[in-house]
C-alpha positions, 0 to 999 in steps of 0.5 A, spaced: 529 700 550 528 702 558 532 699 564 527 694 565 528 691 559 536 691 559 536 688 566 531 683 564 535 681 558 542 680 562 538 676 567 536 671 562 542 671 558 546 669 565 541 664 566 542 661 559 549 661 560 548 658 567 543 652 566 545 651 559 552 649 561 550 645 567 545 641 562 551 640 557 555 637 563 549 633 566 548 630 559 556 628 558 556 625 565 550 621 563 553 619 557 559 617 561 555 613 566 551 609 561 558 607 557 560 605 564 567 609 563 569 611 569 575 615 567 570 619 563 566 620 569 571 623 573 573 627 567 567 630 567 566 631 574 573 635 574 571 639 568 564 641 572 569 643 578 573 647 574 567 650 570 563 651 577 568 657 580 569 660 573 562 660 569 556 657 573 557 660 580 558 667 576 553 666 572 548 664 577 550 670 582 549 674 575 542 671 574 540 672 581 542 680 581 539 681 575 533 678 577 533 682 583 534 688 580 528 687 574 523 685 580 525 691 583 524 695 577 518 692 575 515 692 582 514 685 582 516 683 589 509 681 591 508 676 585 508 669 586 512 667 580 518 671 583 517 668 590 517 661 587 523 663 582 527 666 588 526 660 592 528 655 586 534 659 585 536 659 593 535 651 593 539 650 587 545 655 590 544 651 596 545 644 593 551 647 589 554 649 596 552 644 600 552 637 596 556 638 589 562 643 591 564 638 597 563 632 593 567 635 587 573 637 592 573 630 594 574 628 587 579 633 585 583 631 591 582 623 591 584 624 583 590 628 585 592 623 590 590 616 587 587 617 580 581 614 578 579 609 583 572 606 585 571 611 591 572 617 586 568 614 581 562 613 586 563 620 588 562 622 581 556 618 580 553 621 586 554 628 583 551 626 577 545 624 581 544 630 585 545 634 578 540 631 575 535 633 580 538 640 580 537 640 573 529 639 574 529 644 579 532 649 574 528 647 568 522 648 573 524 655 575 525 657 568 518 654 567 515 659 572 519 665 570 516 664 563 509 661 565 508 666 571 503 662 575 499 665 580 495 662 586 489 661 581 494 657 576 493 650 580 494 646 575 501 649 573 503 649 580 501 642 581 505 640 575 511 643 577 510 640 584 509 633 581 516 634 577 520 636 583 517 631 587 518 625 582 525 628 581 527 628 588 524 621 589 528 619 583 535 622 585 536 625 591 537 619 596 544 620 593 545 626 597 543 623 604 546 617 604 553 617 607 558 619 601 563 615 598 570 616 602 576 618 597 
């Protein structure tokens, strides 16, 4: 085994932890939302907030670091799929920092002050909606890493773009409306 293979394994293992854990939380949140179980929605959001700083953020940073090292060892910096993967990870991290984390903090503070309220549940639903888009984005990044499209692979690139646009249209309006007040 060479260094590239080891680093690539660590990159993939970190991504599995990050994306797999986030996927489970989105599924649990969607289940609670479908059941209209407000307390469970808030509970899932609180679990996500706890796991974010202990699991998701460290795993996402490890994914990025090991990916950068692997791209350097493999001299892959000029490949389109590496560039697209970096852009996707950067966008996902920005969503986490700019949209999900502030809302999760409002849920934590509001829950501590007043328990489960309609405003807290509304913020929880916003988080779930934005997280659904983020999951599509991350699965497109995984597809990009596996399929390794180049500029001539326009069908693959078009399918990935259509998936992202459809997910954005379906779920991102929640990110841009005035957030619920907790």
